[in-house]
N, C-alpha and C positions, 0 to 999 in steps of 0.2 A: 451153288449147292455146297455143303460142307466137303472139304477136300477128300476126306476118307470115303465118302459115298460116291465120289467122281470116278473111282476105279471101274473100268469096264464101260464107261460112257464115252461119247464122242465130244471132243473138245470144241468149244465155240470161240476160242481165243488163242492167240499165239503167246507162248511163254518162252522168254529168252533170258536166261541168267547171264549176268555179267560180273566177273569174267566167266566164260570166254567170249560171250557175246554172240553165240550161235543158238538159233532157236532149238529148243528141245521138244516143244509141243507146237503143232500147227493146227489151225482149224480143220476139222474133219478127221483127225487122228483119234484113235482109241487111247485113252489114258490108262497106262499100266501102273501097277503098284511099284515096280522098280523105278519108273520115271518119277512118280510122285515122291518116293523116298529120296531120290537124288536131288530133286528140286527143294524139298523141305530141309534136307541136310545143308544145301547151299545157303538157304535163308538163315539157318542157325549159325552158319559160319560167316555171315556178313555179305553174301552175294546180293547184288541188286537184281531185282526181277523186273524186266521190261515187258510191256505188252499185256500183262495180267491185270485184270480189273482190281484184284486184291494182291498187292505185292508181298503181303505176308503169307500168302497161300493158305489162309484159313478156309477160303472158299475158292471154287473154280467154276468158270462158266462152261456149261455143257449144253448139248442139244438133245440127244436122246440115246437110248441103248442101240448098239450096232445090230 
């Protein structure tokens, strides 16, 4: 789903920016606006995004609302 609409939804994928290489989103976690802003800022600054189906974070895989 479009990343902007993923806020408040349950993640269906792990998202791990590198650097630092530590997962920021794990499956089953609720995606918050702050986390999404952090990740998209990282992409804009050249971070590599591991685990995400869309490494540009235009879209995010989610399951359902909590």
